[in-house]
C-alpha angles and dihedrals in degrees: 000000000000090000091052093049090047090049091051092049092050092046092050091047091049090051090049091049091048091049091048091049091049091048091048091050092049092048091048091050090050090049090052091049090052091049092049091048092048092048092049089053092050093041105040127176108215124156089045095165094051091047094046094049092048091075090221118123104276094220089056093047093050091045091053092046092049092049096042104042109355085237093300105147094199096047115141122184128215086252091057098256112148142201136010096321094035100237119181114225090240091053091047090051091050096048091045091054090043093051101032095246121146108254111229109174093184089060097053094104093046104108100228094046092043093050091047093052093041091052092045089052092047090051090048091052093045090052092044097050103022093213127090097216092048092047091051090050088053091048088056105033100025136264094262094052092049090049088056092048091051089058091053113087089208088064104031131031095191104026090242105072132036115238091174128031112204097203114077091208092054092043090053091044094054092047091049095049092046090050092047089049091054090050092050091047092049099045099037103034 
């Protein structure tokens, strides 16, 4: 009799533990779904066709757009950069001449055109510097300034990559874009 009572107690406790574990698992799964949903709201992926056809890594493109304009099509910076990827008209003119693309200044804030030129410029900088962090620093601070920093031993040990970025804004920008890129890669891979 005692053995049977003991068996029933153990069985009931095991069932309770199993139910609690199943409930905890379901709650954890729901929590993860909510986190994924919240991240996808904060890290959207609009303009999919323009990004896909650019040939540039989508996570990088979205990270730059998020950092530059927070997906505001009509964004204009104090420096005169416009659109989603914050392209200055002089930079757009340069990259259009470099890549044989018709330069249409009135179209700079149009998302597809802006993404195309921003991606072309990113690809140009990646090819020019061969290092993502250095290319992002150039996207933010300018190609000429980064070229100067690469000549400075306080900024570059090898003359090809920046190990130190002297401008706090550019340092923060590169960290932000690299973090956003990791988030996009993790949640959309």
